[in-house]
C-alpha positions in Angstrom: -30.4 23.6 -37.6 -32.4 26.3 -35.3 -35.2 24.9 -33.5 -37.6 26.1 -30.9 -39.9 28.6 -31.5 -37.6 31.9 -31.1 -35.0 29.4 -32.7 -33.0 29.5 -29.8 -31.6 26.4 -29.6 -29.0 25.6 -32.6 -26.9 22.3 -33.7 -24.5 23.8 -36.6 -20.4 22.8 -37.9 -18.6 26.1 -37.8 -15.9 24.6 -40.4 -13.7 23.7 -36.8 -16.2 22.3 -34.3 -19.8 21.1 -34.0 -21.7 22.5 -31.5 -25.2 22.2 -29.9 -26.1 25.8 -28.7 -28.6 27.0 -26.1 -29.2 31.0 -26.4 -33.3 30.7 -25.5 -34.4 31.2 -21.7 -34.4 28.9 -19.2 -31.7 25.0 -19.0 -30.5 22.7 -22.0 -32.0 19.9 -21.0 -31.0 16.3 -21.9 -33.1 13.1 -20.8 -32.3 9.0 -21.5 -34.7 6.5 -20.7 -31.4 4.0 -19.0 -27.8 5.9 -19.8 -26.8 8.7 -21.0 -23.4 8.2 -22.8 -20.8 10.8 -23.5 -18.5 9.1 -26.2 -15.9 9.4 -29.2 -17.5 8.9 -32.7 -15.0 6.3 -33.1 -14.5 2.7 -31.3 -16.8 4.5 -28.7 -14.3 5.5 -25.9 -16.1 6.6 -23.2 -16.0 10.3 -21.3 -18.8 10.0 -19.7 -21.9 7.6 -18.4 -25.3 8.7 -16.7 -27.1 5.5 -15.6 -30.8 5.2 -14.3 -31.0 5.4 -10.9 -27.4 4.0 -11.0 -23.7 5.7 -11.2 -22.2 8.3 -12.9 -18.4 8.0 -14.3 -16.1 10.1 -15.3 -13.5 8.2 -17.7 -10.0 9.1 -18.4 -8.8 7.1 -21.6 -11.5 4.8 -21.5 -11.0 3.5 -17.4 -13.5 4.9 -14.7 -11.4 7.0 -13.2 -14.9 8.2 -10.2 -18.0 7.2 -10.1 -21.0 7.4 -7.9 -22.4 5.1 -5.5 -25.7 4.8 -3.6 -22.7 5.6 -0.6 -20.5 7.4 -1.1 -18.0 8.6 -4.3 -15.0 6.2 -5.7 -11.8 7.3 -7.3 -9.2 5.5 -9.1 -5.8 6.5 -9.0 -4.6 9.5 -7.2 -6.6 12.7 -6.0 -4.6 15.9 -6.1 -6.3 18.5 -4.5 -4.6 22.4 -4.4 -6.9 23.3 -1.4 -7.5 21.9 1.7 -9.2 18.4 2.0 -12.3 17.9 4.8 -12.9 14.5 5.3 -16.7 15.0 7.7 -16.2 10.4 9.2 -13.7 8.2 9.3 -10.1 7.9 7.1 -9.9 4.4 6.9 -6.4 3.2 4.8 -7.8 0.0 3.4 -6.2 -2.0 0.9 -3.7 -5.0 1.1 -2.1 -5.0 4.5 1.3 -3.4 3.6 3.1 -0.5 5.2 0.8 2.9 4.7 2.6 6.1 4.7 0.7 9.8 4.6 3.4 12.1 2.7 3.4 15.6 3.6 5.8 18.5 1.9 6.6 20.8 5.2 9.8 21.8 4.8 10.9 22.7 8.0 7.6 23.5 9.4 6.1 21.2 11.7 3.0 18.2 10.7 0.4 18.8 13.2 -2.7 17.0 13.8 -5.4 18.8 15.5 -9.0 18.2 16.7 -11.5 20.6 17.1 -14.8 21.9 18.3 -17.0 20.3 15.1 -17.8 23.4 13.3 -14.1 23.7 12.4 -12.5 25.9 14.9 -10.6 26.5 18.0 -8.3 23.7 17.1 -6.5 21.9 19.8 -3.0 20.5 18.5 -2.9 16.9 19.6 0.0 15.7 17.5 3.6 18.2 15.9 5.6 15.8 13.8 9.1 18.3 12.3 10.6 16.3 9.7 14.2 15.0 10.5 13.1 16.9 14.2 11.2 16.1 17.4 7.1 14.5 17.6 5.7 16.1 20.1 3.1 15.0 22.2 0.3 17.5 23.6 -2.8 17.1 26.0 -5.6 19.8 25.8 -2.9 21.8 23.8 -0.1 21.8 25.7 3.3 19.7 25.3 3.7 17.1 28.0 6.3 14.5 25.7 8.4 15.2 23.2 11.0 13.7 20.9 15.0 14.9 21.7 17.9 14.3 20.3 19.7 12.9 23.5 15.6 10.8 24.4 12.7 11.9 25.8 11.3 15.0 27.1 8.5 14.8 29.4 6.5 18.1 30.8 4.9 16.8 34.5 3.9 13.7 35.9 4.7 10.4 35.0 2.9 7.5 36.4 4.2 3.8 35.5 2.7 0.7 37.0 6.2 -0.9 37.0 9.4 -0.1 35.4 12.0 -1.8 34.2 15.9 -1.7 35.0 17.4 -1.3 38.8 16.7 2.7 38.4 20.1 3.7 39.0 19.5 6.2 36.2 16.7 8.2 36.6 16.0 10.8 38.8 13.6 11.3 41.8 12.9 7.2 41.4 14.5 5.1 44.2 15.0 1.4 43.7 14.3 -0.6 46.5 14.6 -4.4 46.8 12.7 -5.7 49.9 13.5 -8.3 52.0 10.7 -10.0 54.4 11.4 -12.3 57.1 8.6 -14.4 58.5 
């Protein structure tokens, strides 16, 4: 079936596949008043739906996996990305009140949390964590606290409003028990 002034829209079966082909100028546009449905001809399994003034939904095995909404998108299931993931807003780990995990395949490298100036430039490392090793906390890009196999190493001054213990194992701190007689 050929349609158009120049027969530039074709609908045909080639013996293996059914085809809709736009060979003319301009775009192939599909309009619908309430919903455009792409799905299986037998059983009605949905592949995609586009709803007037509403969501666009993508399905896997007739289950919605990706859906648009007025406030963003919803994804059901895992997201596997081969490139970077940029989040221009807050990252909320919501759901059930259970432990949450961020898993990173880092090998012997570090997992870093960095801050930037809002233009994805001038990154400053705030936290660096090594698998089965040290965790480093930074101030303005300079390491200030690091966990070690023997405890904690602090670079700089430690200010405390109080401490527990007698202080005998601390260097540079003297413990003092004062007795006041009135």
